[in-house]
PDB file of N, CA, C and O in Angstrom:
ATOM      1  N   MET A   1     -15.545   5.266   6.742  1.00  0.00           N
ATOM      2  CA  MET A   1     -14.553   6.677   7.500  1.00  0.00           C
ATOM      3  C   MET A   1     -13.113   6.999   7.289  1.00  0.00           C
ATOM      4  O   MET A   1     -12.807   5.821   7.106  1.00  0.00           O
ATOM      5  N   GLU A   2     -11.971   7.627   7.164  1.00  0.00           N
ATOM      6  CA  GLU A   2     -10.820   7.353   7.416  1.00  0.00           C
ATOM      7  C   GLU A   2     -10.666   8.019   8.731  1.00  0.00           C
ATOM      8  O   GLU A   2     -11.196   9.090   9.024  1.00  0.00           O
ATOM      9  N   LYS A   3      -9.767   7.183   9.642  1.00  0.00           N
ATOM     10  CA  LYS A   3      -8.846   7.905  10.842  1.00  0.00           C
ATOM     11  C   LYS A   3      -8.375   8.205  10.938  1.00  0.00           C
ATOM     12  O   LYS A   3      -8.256   9.120  11.752  1.00  0.00           O
ATOM     13  N   SER A   4      -7.128   7.552   9.829  1.00  0.00           N
ATOM     14  CA  SER A   4      -5.880   8.518   9.626  1.00  0.00           C
ATOM     15  C   SER A   4      -4.977   8.345   8.973  1.00  0.00           C
ATOM     16  O   SER A   4      -5.436   8.078   7.862  1.00  0.00           O
ATOM     17  N   GLN A   5      -3.674   8.315   8.927  1.00  0.00           N
ATOM     18  CA  GLN A   5      -3.112   7.800   7.164  1.00  0.00           C
ATOM     19  C   GLN A   5      -1.623   7.636   8.012  1.00  0.00           C
ATOM     20  O   GLN A   5      -1.189   8.604   8.637  1.00  0.00           O
ATOM     21  N   ASN A   6      -0.920   6.403   7.983  1.00  0.00           N
ATOM     22  CA  ASN A   6       0.312   6.453   8.336  1.00  0.00           C
ATOM     23  C   ASN A   6       0.672   5.729   6.999  1.00  0.00           C
ATOM     24  O   ASN A   6       0.158   5.057   6.104  1.00  0.00           O
ATOM     25  N   ILE A   7       2.210   6.424   7.514  1.00  0.00           N
ATOM     26  CA  ILE A   7       3.166   6.106   6.442  1.00  0.00           C
ATOM     27  C   ILE A   7       4.378   5.274   6.915  1.00  0.00           C
ATOM     28  O   ILE A   7       5.179   5.211   7.848  1.00  0.00           O
ATOM     29  N   VAL A   8       4.049   4.649   5.702  1.00  0.00           N
ATOM     30  CA  VAL A   8       5.260   3.203   5.731  1.00  0.00           C
ATOM     31  C   VAL A   8       6.320   2.847   5.320  1.00  0.00           C
ATOM     32  O   VAL A   8       6.094   2.004   4.452  1.00  0.00           O
ATOM     33  N   ASP A   9       7.920   3.080   5.499  1.00  0.00           N
ATOM     34  CA  ASP A   9       8.377   3.016   4.357  1.00  0.00           C
ATOM     35  C   ASP A   9       9.399   1.691   4.512  1.00  0.00           C
ATOM     36  O   ASP A   9      10.381   1.639   5.252  1.00  0.00           O
ATOM     37  N   VAL A  10       8.890   0.595   3.588  1.00  0.00           N
ATOM     38  CA  VAL A  10       9.413  -0.460   3.797  1.00  0.00           C
ATOM     39  C   VAL A  10      10.077  -1.198   2.729  1.00  0.00           C
ATOM     40  O   VAL A  10      10.079  -2.418   2.559  1.00  0.00           O
ATOM     41  N   THR A  11      10.937   0.183   1.670  1.00  0.00           N
ATOM     42  CA  THR A  11      11.939   0.022   0.980  1.00  0.00           C
ATOM     43  C   THR A  11      12.887  -0.840   0.767  1.00  0.00           C
ATOM     44  O   THR A  11      13.181  -1.518  -0.217  1.00  0.00           O
ATOM     45  N   LYS A  12      13.549  -0.679   2.325  1.00  0.00           N
ATOM     46  CA  LYS A  12      14.954  -2.162   2.616  1.00  0.00           C
ATOM     47  C   LYS A  12      14.222  -3.053   3.132  1.00  0.00           C
ATOM     48  O   LYS A  12      14.890  -3.293   4.138  1.00  0.00           O
ATOM     49  N   SER A  13      13.171  -3.853   3.203  1.00  0.00           N
ATOM     50  CA  SER A  13      12.844  -4.533   3.058  1.00  0.00           C
ATOM     51  C   SER A  13      12.503  -5.725   1.880  1.00  0.00           C
ATOM     52  O   SER A  13      12.383  -5.594   0.662  1.00  0.00           O
ATOM     53  N   SER A  14      12.405  -6.856   2.683  1.00  0.00           N
ATOM     54  CA  SER A  14      12.792  -8.345   1.383  1.00  0.00           C
ATOM     55  C   SER A  14      11.053  -7.608   0.232  1.00  0.00           C
ATOM     56  O   SER A  14      10.371  -6.722   0.748  1.00  0.00           O
ATOM     57  N   ILE A  15      10.831  -7.927  -0.585  1.00  0.00           N
ATOM     58  CA  ILE A  15       9.567  -8.238  -1.425  1.00  0.00           C
ATOM     59  C   ILE A  15       8.889  -9.235  -0.556  1.00  0.00           C
ATOM     60  O   ILE A  15       7.765  -8.868  -0.215  1.00  0.00           O
ATOM     61  N   PRO A  16       9.204 -10.214  -0.173  1.00  0.00           N
ATOM     62  CA  PRO A  16       8.032 -10.739   0.631  1.00  0.00           C
ATOM     63  C   PRO A  16       7.435  -9.751   1.900  1.00  0.00           C
ATOM     64  O   PRO A  16       6.242  -9.466   2.004  1.00  0.00           O
ATOM     65  N   ASP A  17       8.465  -9.302   2.808  1.00  0.00           N
ATOM     66  CA  ASP A  17       8.118  -8.255   3.568  1.00  0.00           C
ATOM     67  C   ASP A  17       7.164  -7.070   3.532  1.00  0.00           C
ATOM     68  O   ASP A  17       6.472  -6.544   4.404  1.00  0.00           O
ATOM     69  N   GLN A  18       7.367  -6.801   2.134  1.00  0.00           N
ATOM     70  CA  GLN A  18       6.890  -5.474   1.629  1.00  0.00           C
ATOM     71  C   GLN A  18       5.664  -5.835   1.524  1.00  0.00           C
ATOM     72  O   GLN A  18       4.780  -5.087   1.941  1.00  0.00           O
ATOM     73  N   ILE A  19       5.219  -7.681   0.650  1.00  0.00           N
ATOM     74  CA  ILE A  19       3.448  -7.395   0.540  1.00  0.00           C
ATOM     75  C   ILE A  19       3.077  -8.312   1.748  1.00  0.00           C
ATOM     76  O   ILE A  19       2.062  -8.984   1.563  1.00  0.00           O
ATOM     77  N   SER A  20       3.619  -8.447   2.786  1.00  0.00           N
ATOM     78  CA  SER A  20       3.100  -9.088   4.110  1.00  0.00           C
ATOM     79  C   SER A  20       2.048  -7.675   4.394  1.00  0.00           C
ATOM     80  O   SER A  20       0.858  -7.609   4.700  1.00  0.00           O
ATOM     81  N   ARG A  21       3.238  -6.467   4.099  1.00  0.00           N
ATOM     82  CA  ARG A  21       3.021  -4.725   5.027  1.00  0.00           C
ATOM     83  C   ARG A  21       1.732  -4.530   3.891  1.00  0.00           C
ATOM     84  O   ARG A  21       0.774  -3.803   4.154  1.00  0.00           O
ATOM     85  N   VAL A  22       1.843  -5.233   2.679  1.00  0.00           N
ATOM     86  CA  VAL A  22       0.628  -4.175   1.878  1.00  0.00           C
ATOM     87  C   VAL A  22      -0.465  -5.717   2.640  1.00  0.00           C
ATOM     88  O   VAL A  22      -1.626  -5.424   2.927  1.00  0.00           O
ATOM     89  N   ASP A  23      -0.221  -6.515   2.779  1.00  0.00           N
ATOM     90  CA  ASP A  23      -1.547  -7.114   3.466  1.00  0.00           C
ATOM     91  C   ASP A  23      -2.275  -6.553   4.767  1.00  0.00           C
ATOM     92  O   ASP A  23      -3.485  -6.447   4.968  1.00  0.00           O
ATOM     93  N   GLU A  24      -1.529  -6.323   5.345  1.00  0.00           N
ATOM     94  CA  GLU A  24      -1.695  -5.796   6.688  1.00  0.00           C
ATOM     95  C   GLU A  24      -2.100  -4.437   6.515  1.00  0.00           C
ATOM     96  O   GLU A  24      -3.121  -4.217   7.167  1.00  0.00           O
ATOM     97  N   ALA A  25      -1.727  -3.540   5.947  1.00  0.00           N
ATOM     98  CA  ALA A  25      -2.461  -2.299   5.437  1.00  0.00           C
ATOM     99  C   ALA A  25      -3.525  -2.364   4.615  1.00  0.00           C
ATOM    100  O   ALA A  25      -3.948  -1.275   4.227  1.00  0.00           O
ATOM    101  N   MET A  26      -4.361  -3.827   4.050  1.00  0.00           N
ATOM    102  CA  MET A  26      -5.517  -3.595   3.464  1.00  0.00           C
ATOM    103  C   MET A  26      -6.364  -4.141   4.005  1.00  0.00           C
ATOM    104  O   MET A  26      -7.507  -4.112   3.549  1.00  0.00           O
ATOM    105  N   SER A  27      -6.027  -4.862   5.242  1.00  0.00           N
ATOM    106  CA  SER A  27      -6.806  -5.165   6.724  1.00  0.00           C
ATOM    107  C   SER A  27      -7.213  -3.838   7.426  1.00  0.00           C
ATOM    108  O   SER A  27      -8.303  -3.625   7.957  1.00  0.00           O
ATOM    109  N   GLU A  28      -5.801  -2.688   7.316  1.00  0.00           N
ATOM    110  CA  GLU A  28      -6.413  -1.720   7.797  1.00  0.00           C
ATOM    111  C   GLU A  28      -7.561  -0.874   7.469  1.00  0.00           C
ATOM    112  O   GLU A  28      -8.318  -0.191   8.158  1.00  0.00           O
ATOM    113  N   ALA A  29      -7.480  -1.096   6.324  1.00  0.00           N
ATOM    114  CA  ALA A  29      -8.338  -0.129   5.316  1.00  0.00           C
ATOM    115  C   ALA A  29      -9.830  -0.437   5.647  1.00  0.00           C
ATOM    116  O   ALA A  29     -10.846   0.245   5.780  1.00  0.00           O
ATOM    117  N   GLN A  30      -9.491  -1.882   5.730  1.00  0.00           N
ATOM    118  CA  GLN A  30     -10.757  -2.209   5.728  1.00  0.00           C
ATOM    119  C   GLN A  30     -12.135  -2.297   7.362  1.00  0.00           C
ATOM    120  O   GLN A  30     -13.275  -2.659   7.653  1.00  0.00           O
ATOM    121  N   LYS A  31     -10.781  -1.608   7.973  1.00  0.00           N
ATOM    122  CA  LYS A  31     -11.732  -1.015   9.442  1.00  0.00           C
ATOM    123  C   LYS A  31     -11.165   0.761   9.384  1.00  0.00           C
ATOM    124  O   LYS A  31     -10.933   1.481  10.355  1.00  0.00           O
ATOM    125  N   GLY A  32     -11.074   1.057   8.144  1.00  0.00           N
ATOM    126  CA  GLY A  32     -10.958   2.445   8.473  1.00  0.00           C
ATOM    127  C   GLY A  32     -10.079   3.852   8.538  1.00  0.00           C
ATOM    128  O   GLY A  32     -10.261   5.032   8.838  1.00  0.00           O
ATOM    129  N   ILE A  33      -8.644   2.690   7.908  1.00  0.00           N
ATOM    130  CA  ILE A  33      -7.715   3.234   8.474  1.00  0.00           C
ATOM    131  C   ILE A  33      -6.536   3.246   7.770  1.00  0.00           C
ATOM    132  O   ILE A  33      -5.628   2.418   7.832  1.00  0.00           O
ATOM    133  N   GLY A  34      -6.668   5.067   6.529  1.00  0.00           N
ATOM    134  CA  GLY A  34      -5.403   4.626   5.464  1.00  0.00           C
ATOM    135  C   GLY A  34      -4.048   4.458   5.461  1.00  0.00           C
ATOM    136  O   GLY A  34      -3.370   4.827   6.420  1.00  0.00           O
ATOM    137  N   THR A  35      -3.586   3.955   4.514  1.00  0.00           N
ATOM    138  CA  THR A  35      -1.616   3.612   4.980  1.00  0.00           C
ATOM    139  C   THR A  35      -1.378   4.647   3.313  1.00  0.00           C
ATOM    140  O   THR A  35      -2.082   4.816   2.318  1.00  0.00           O
ATOM    141  N   ILE A  36      -0.359   5.012   3.635  1.00  0.00           N
ATOM    142  CA  ILE A  36       0.884   5.459   2.668  1.00  0.00           C
ATOM    143  C   ILE A  36       2.319   4.347   3.066  1.00  0.00           C
ATOM    144  O   ILE A  36       2.954   4.442   4.116  1.00  0.00           O
ATOM    145  N   ILE A  37       2.618   3.305   1.945  1.00  0.00           N
ATOM    146  CA  ILE A  37       3.545   2.662   1.939  1.00  0.00           C
ATOM    147  C   ILE A  37       4.570   3.027   0.921  1.00  0.00           C
ATOM    148  O   ILE A  37       4.321   3.254  -0.263  1.00  0.00           O
ATOM    149  N   LEU A  38       5.549   3.059   1.390  1.00  0.00           N
ATOM    150  CA  LEU A  38       6.841   3.635   0.427  1.00  0.00           C
ATOM    151  C   LEU A  38       7.932   2.111  -0.247  1.00  0.00           C
ATOM    152  O   LEU A  38       8.931   1.598   0.259  1.00  0.00           O
ATOM    153  N   ILE A  39       7.171   1.760  -1.575  1.00  0.00           N
ATOM    154  CA  ILE A  39       7.836  -0.004  -1.645  1.00  0.00           C
ATOM    155  C   ILE A  39       8.987   0.505  -2.583  1.00  0.00           C
ATOM    156  O   ILE A  39       9.075   1.618  -3.102  1.00  0.00           O
ATOM    157  N   SER A  40       9.936  -0.660  -2.696  1.00  0.00           N
ATOM    158  CA  SER A  40      10.721  -0.581  -3.389  1.00  0.00           C
ATOM    159  C   SER A  40      10.654  -1.321  -5.472  1.00  0.00           C
ATOM    160  O   SER A  40      11.256  -0.969  -6.486  1.00  0.00           O
ATOM    161  N   SER A  41       9.572  -2.442  -5.184  1.00  0.00           N
ATOM    162  CA  SER A  41       9.063  -3.089  -6.513  1.00  0.00           C
ATOM    163  C   SER A  41       8.041  -2.967  -6.768  1.00  0.00           C
ATOM    164  O   SER A  41       7.078  -2.915  -6.003  1.00  0.00           O
ATOM    165  N   HIS A  42       8.079  -2.856  -8.579  1.00  0.00           N
ATOM    166  CA  HIS A  42       6.972  -2.895  -8.618  1.00  0.00           C
ATOM    167  C   HIS A  42       6.132  -4.142  -8.920  1.00  0.00           C
ATOM    168  O   HIS A  42       5.118  -4.242  -9.611  1.00  0.00           O
ATOM    169  N   ILE A  43       6.833  -5.096  -8.204  1.00  0.00           N
ATOM    170  CA  ILE A  43       6.015  -6.267  -8.488  1.00  0.00           C
ATOM    171  C   ILE A  43       5.547  -6.606  -7.126  1.00  0.00           C
ATOM    172  O   ILE A  43       4.750  -7.516  -6.897  1.00  0.00           O
ATOM    173  N   VAL A  44       6.089  -5.816  -6.211  1.00  0.00           N
ATOM    174  CA  VAL A  44       4.292  -5.222  -5.146  1.00  0.00           C
ATOM    175  C   VAL A  44       3.448  -4.546  -5.297  1.00  0.00           C
ATOM    176  O   VAL A  44       2.398  -5.111  -4.992  1.00  0.00           O
ATOM    177  N   GLY A  45       3.261  -3.179  -5.759  1.00  0.00           N
ATOM    178  CA  GLY A  45       2.338  -2.912  -6.697  1.00  0.00           C
ATOM    179  C   GLY A  45       1.636  -3.619  -7.915  1.00  0.00           C
ATOM    180  O   GLY A  45       0.505  -3.350  -8.320  1.00  0.00           O
ATOM    181  N   THR A  46       2.594  -4.687  -8.497  1.00  0.00           N
ATOM    182  CA  THR A  46       1.392  -5.207  -9.585  1.00  0.00           C
ATOM    183  C   THR A  46       0.979  -6.590  -8.305  1.00  0.00           C
ATOM    184  O   THR A  46       0.771  -7.447  -9.164  1.00  0.00           O
ATOM    185  N   TYR A  47       0.871  -6.925  -7.717  1.00  0.00           N
ATOM    186  CA  TYR A  47       0.246  -7.972  -5.977  1.00  0.00           C
ATOM    187  C   TYR A  47      -1.121  -6.858  -5.708  1.00  0.00           C
ATOM    188  O   TYR A  47      -2.296  -7.192  -5.555  1.00  0.00           O
ATOM    189  N   ALA A  48      -0.775  -5.997  -5.706  1.00  0.00           N
ATOM    190  CA  ALA A  48      -1.609  -4.939  -4.689  1.00  0.00           C
ATOM    191  C   ALA A  48      -2.939  -4.761  -5.380  1.00  0.00           C
ATOM    192  O   ALA A  48      -3.935  -5.080  -4.731  1.00  0.00           O
ATOM    193  N   LEU A  49      -3.092  -4.313  -6.566  1.00  0.00           N
ATOM    194  CA  LEU A  49      -3.872  -3.478  -7.266  1.00  0.00           C
ATOM    195  C   LEU A  49      -4.939  -4.991  -7.711  1.00  0.00           C
ATOM    196  O   LEU A  49      -5.891  -4.490  -8.309  1.00  0.00           O
ATOM    197  N   PRO A  50      -5.114  -6.251  -7.674  1.00  0.00           N
ATOM    198  CA  PRO A  50      -5.892  -7.080  -8.230  1.00  0.00           C
ATOM    199  C   PRO A  50      -6.907  -7.103  -6.601  1.00  0.00           C
ATOM    200  O   PRO A  50      -8.126  -6.985  -6.477  1.00  0.00           O
ATOM    201  N   LYS A  51      -5.726  -7.324  -5.410  1.00  0.00           N
ATOM    202  CA  LYS A  51      -6.270  -7.577  -4.200  1.00  0.00           C
ATOM    203  C   LYS A  51      -7.390  -6.469  -3.739  1.00  0.00           C
ATOM    204  O   LYS A  51      -8.556  -6.594  -3.364  1.00  0.00           O
ATOM    205  N   SER A  52      -6.475  -5.246  -3.940  1.00  0.00           N
ATOM    206  CA  SER A  52      -7.335  -4.129  -3.332  1.00  0.00           C
ATOM    207  C   SER A  52      -8.782  -4.220  -3.938  1.00  0.00           C
ATOM    208  O   SER A  52      -9.811  -4.005  -3.299  1.00  0.00           O
ATOM    209  N   LEU A  53      -8.684  -4.704  -5.774  1.00  0.00           N
ATOM    210  CA  LEU A  53      -9.842  -4.858  -6.239  1.00  0.00           C
ATOM    211  C   LEU A  53     -10.910  -6.106  -5.709  1.00  0.00           C
ATOM    212  O   LEU A  53     -12.140  -6.093  -5.659  1.00  0.00           O
ATOM    213  N   GLU A  54      -9.978  -7.136  -5.351  1.00  0.00           N
ATOM    214  CA  GLU A  54     -11.036  -7.971  -4.885  1.00  0.00           C
ATOM    215  C   GLU A  54     -11.347  -7.458  -3.119  1.00  0.00           C
ATOM    216  O   GLU A  54     -12.402  -7.767  -2.565  1.00  0.00           O
ATOM    217  N   LYS A  55     -10.487  -6.826  -2.560  1.00  0.00           N
ATOM    218  CA  LYS A  55     -11.164  -5.989  -1.140  1.00  0.00           C
ATOM    219  C   LYS A  55     -11.882  -4.758  -1.215  1.00  0.00           C
ATOM    220  O   LYS A  55     -12.135  -4.060  -0.233  1.00  0.00           O
ATOM    221  N   LYS A  56     -12.178  -4.522  -2.288  1.00  0.00           N
ATOM    222  CA  LYS A  56     -12.801  -3.127  -2.459  1.00  0.00           C
ATOM    223  C   LYS A  56     -11.924  -2.354  -1.785  1.00  0.00           C
ATOM    224  O   LYS A  56     -12.491  -1.983  -0.757  1.00  0.00           O
ATOM    225  N   ILE A  57     -10.716  -1.880  -1.851  1.00  0.00           N
ATOM    226  CA  ILE A  57      -9.963  -1.298  -1.392  1.00  0.00           C
ATOM    227  C   ILE A  57     -10.042   0.186  -2.692  1.00  0.00           C
ATOM    228  O   ILE A  57     -10.705   0.329  -3.720  1.00  0.00           O
ATOM    229  N   LYS A  58      -9.076   1.019  -2.028  1.00  0.00           N
ATOM    230  CA  LYS A  58      -8.607   1.884  -2.792  1.00  0.00           C
ATOM    231  C   LYS A  58      -6.816   2.079  -2.689  1.00  0.00           C
ATOM    232  O   LYS A  58      -6.067   2.500  -1.808  1.00  0.00           O
ATOM    233  N   CYS A  59      -6.534   1.325  -4.611  1.00  0.00           N
ATOM    234  CA  CYS A  59      -5.512   1.244  -3.893  1.00  0.00           C
ATOM    235  C   CYS A  59      -4.550   2.390  -5.046  1.00  0.00           C
ATOM    236  O   CYS A  59      -4.739   2.254  -6.255  1.00  0.00           O
ATOM    237  N   LYS A  60      -3.636   3.382  -4.579  1.00  0.00           N
ATOM    238  CA  LYS A  60      -3.103   4.015  -5.978  1.00  0.00           C
ATOM    239  C   LYS A  60      -1.584   4.231  -5.877  1.00  0.00           C
ATOM    240  O   LYS A  60      -1.049   4.689  -4.867  1.00  0.00           O
ATOM    241  N   ILE A  61      -0.869   3.842  -7.084  1.00  0.00           N
ATOM    242  CA  ILE A  61       0.379   3.722  -7.276  1.00  0.00           C
ATOM    243  C   ILE A  61       0.757   4.650  -7.656  1.00  0.00           C
ATOM    244  O   ILE A  61      -0.062   5.370  -8.226  1.00  0.00           O
ATOM    245  N   SER A  62       2.650   5.279  -7.507  1.00  0.00           N
ATOM    246  CA  SER A  62       2.880   6.673  -8.274  1.00  0.00           C
ATOM    247  C   SER A  62       4.191   6.310  -7.929  1.00  0.00           C
ATOM    248  O   SER A  62       4.538   5.371  -7.213  1.00  0.00           O
ATOM    249  N   PRO A  63       5.028   7.310  -8.621  1.00  0.00           N
ATOM    250  CA  PRO A  63       6.292   7.123  -8.409  1.00  0.00           C
ATOM    251  C   PRO A  63       6.859   8.322  -7.364  1.00  0.00           C
ATOM    252  O   PRO A  63       6.523   9.503  -7.459  1.00  0.00           O
ATOM    253  N   SER A  64       7.707   7.833  -6.436  1.00  0.00           N
ATOM    254  CA  SER A  64       7.827   8.338  -5.762  1.00  0.00           C
ATOM    255  C   SER A  64       9.344   9.324  -6.161  1.00  0.00           C
ATOM    256  O   SER A  64      10.086   9.173  -7.131  1.00  0.00           O
ATOM    257  N   GLU A  65       9.432  10.151  -5.240  1.00  0.00           N
ATOM    258  CA  GLU A  65      10.193  11.019  -5.129  1.00  0.00           C
ATOM    259  C   GLU A  65      12.003  10.823  -5.699  1.00  0.00           C
ATOM    260  O   GLU A  65      12.742  11.579  -6.331  1.00  0.00           O
ATOM    261  N   VAL A  66      12.208   9.390  -5.091  1.00  0.00           N
ATOM    262  CA  VAL A  66      13.232   8.697  -5.142  1.00  0.00           C
ATOM    263  C   VAL A  66      13.065   7.965  -6.474  1.00  0.00           C
ATOM    264  O   VAL A  66      11.970   7.452  -6.705  1.00  0.00           O
ATOM    265  N   THR A  67      14.052   7.871  -7.370  1.00  0.00           N
ATOM    266  CA  THR A  67      14.211   7.122  -8.241  1.00  0.00           C
ATOM    267  C   THR A  67      14.591   5.843  -7.965  1.00  0.00           C
ATOM    268  O   THR A  67      15.733   5.470  -7.697  1.00  0.00           O
ATOM    269  N   GLY A  68      12.984   4.766  -8.085  1.00  0.00           N
ATOM    270  CA  GLY A  68      13.510   3.307  -8.176  1.00  0.00           C
ATOM    271  C   GLY A  68      12.557   2.992  -7.084  1.00  0.00           C
ATOM    272  O   GLY A  68      12.519   1.874  -6.570  1.00  0.00           O
ATOM    273  N   GLU A  69      11.744   4.028  -6.707  1.00  0.00           N
ATOM    274  CA  GLU A  69      10.686   3.568  -5.278  1.00  0.00           C
ATOM    275  C   GLU A  69       9.428   4.487  -5.845  1.00  0.00           C
ATOM    276  O   GLU A  69       9.228   5.497  -6.521  1.00  0.00           O
ATOM    277  N   TRP A  70       8.508   3.163  -4.908  1.00  0.00           N
ATOM    278  CA  TRP A  70       7.239   3.904  -5.539  1.00  0.00           C
ATOM    279  C   TRP A  70       6.021   4.371  -4.894  1.00  0.00           C
ATOM    280  O   TRP A  70       5.430   3.319  -5.139  1.00  0.00           O
ATOM    281  N   ARG A  71       5.215   5.000  -4.327  1.00  0.00           N
ATOM    282  CA  ARG A  71       4.438   5.858  -3.003  1.00  0.00           C
ATOM    283  C   ARG A  71       2.929   4.540  -3.698  1.00  0.00           C
ATOM    284  O   ARG A  71       2.632   4.460  -4.890  1.00  0.00           O
ATOM    285  N   MET A  72       2.287   3.749  -2.629  1.00  0.00           N
ATOM    286  CA  MET A  72       1.498   3.468  -2.855  1.00  0.00           C
ATOM    287  C   MET A  72      -0.039   3.734  -1.607  1.00  0.00           C
ATOM    288  O   MET A  72      -0.098   3.282  -0.464  1.00  0.00           O
ATOM    289  N   ASP A  73      -0.947   4.456  -2.209  1.00  0.00           N
ATOM    290  CA  ASP A  73      -1.755   5.213  -1.342  1.00  0.00           C
ATOM    291  C   ASP A  73      -3.352   3.615  -1.226  1.00  0.00           C
ATOM    292  O   ASP A  73      -4.225   3.264  -2.020  1.00  0.00           O
ATOM    293  N   ILE A  74      -3.026   3.235  -0.091  1.00  0.00           N
ATOM    294  CA  ILE A  74      -3.896   2.366   0.178  1.00  0.00           C
ATOM    295  C   ILE A  74      -5.030   3.083   1.558  1.00  0.00           C
ATOM    296  O   ILE A  74      -4.644   3.092   2.727  1.00  0.00           O
ATOM    297  N   ASN A  75      -6.277   3.579   1.183  1.00  0.00           N
ATOM    298  CA  ASN A  75      -7.453   4.244   1.566  1.00  0.00           C
ATOM    299  C   ASN A  75      -8.490   3.242   1.300  1.00  0.00           C
ATOM    300  O   ASN A  75      -8.646   2.639   0.238  1.00  0.00           O
ATOM    301  N   PRO A  76      -9.479   3.075   2.830  1.00  0.00           N
ATOM    302  CA  PRO A  76     -10.858   2.842   2.681  1.00  0.00           C
ATOM    303  C   PRO A  76     -11.860   2.904   0.934  1.00  0.00           C
ATOM    304  O   PRO A  76     -11.089   3.347   0.083  1.00  0.00           O
ATOM    305  N   GLN A  77     -12.940   2.656   0.465  1.00  0.00           N
ATOM    306  CA  GLN A  77     -13.301   3.265   0.208  1.00  0.00           C
ATOM    307  C   GLN A  77     -14.836   4.137   0.891  1.00  0.00           C
ATOM    308  O   GLN A  77     -15.491   3.836   1.889  1.00  0.00           O
ATOM    309  N   PRO A  78     -15.043   5.279  -0.095  1.00  0.00           N
ATOM    310  CA  PRO A  78     -15.954   6.629   0.652  1.00  0.00           C
ATOM    311  C   PRO A  78     -17.345   5.839   0.867  1.00  0.00           C
ATOM    312  O   PRO A  78     -18.307   6.411   1.378  1.00  0.00           O
TER     313      PRO A  78
END
C-alpha cells in the first residue's frame, strides 16, 4: 500500500549519485513509499529497470517536460 509520493530532482548530480538515489527509492518502495525521481541520464534508467524486476517493484520511465531529462516513477507493487 502506497503511503506517499516523494519527488526528487537529481538531474544535477553525478551518475553514481543518481544510481544511489534510485537504490534508496527502491528500498523505500519495498516499505510502501513511492518516489518520482527526475534523472538526466538514460544509463540510470537502464540500470533501474532490471533492478526493479529483481526486487518486484514497479518502475516506469518516461521523458520529462525538460529536454534531456527523464522521469522515473518507482512504486510498490499493488
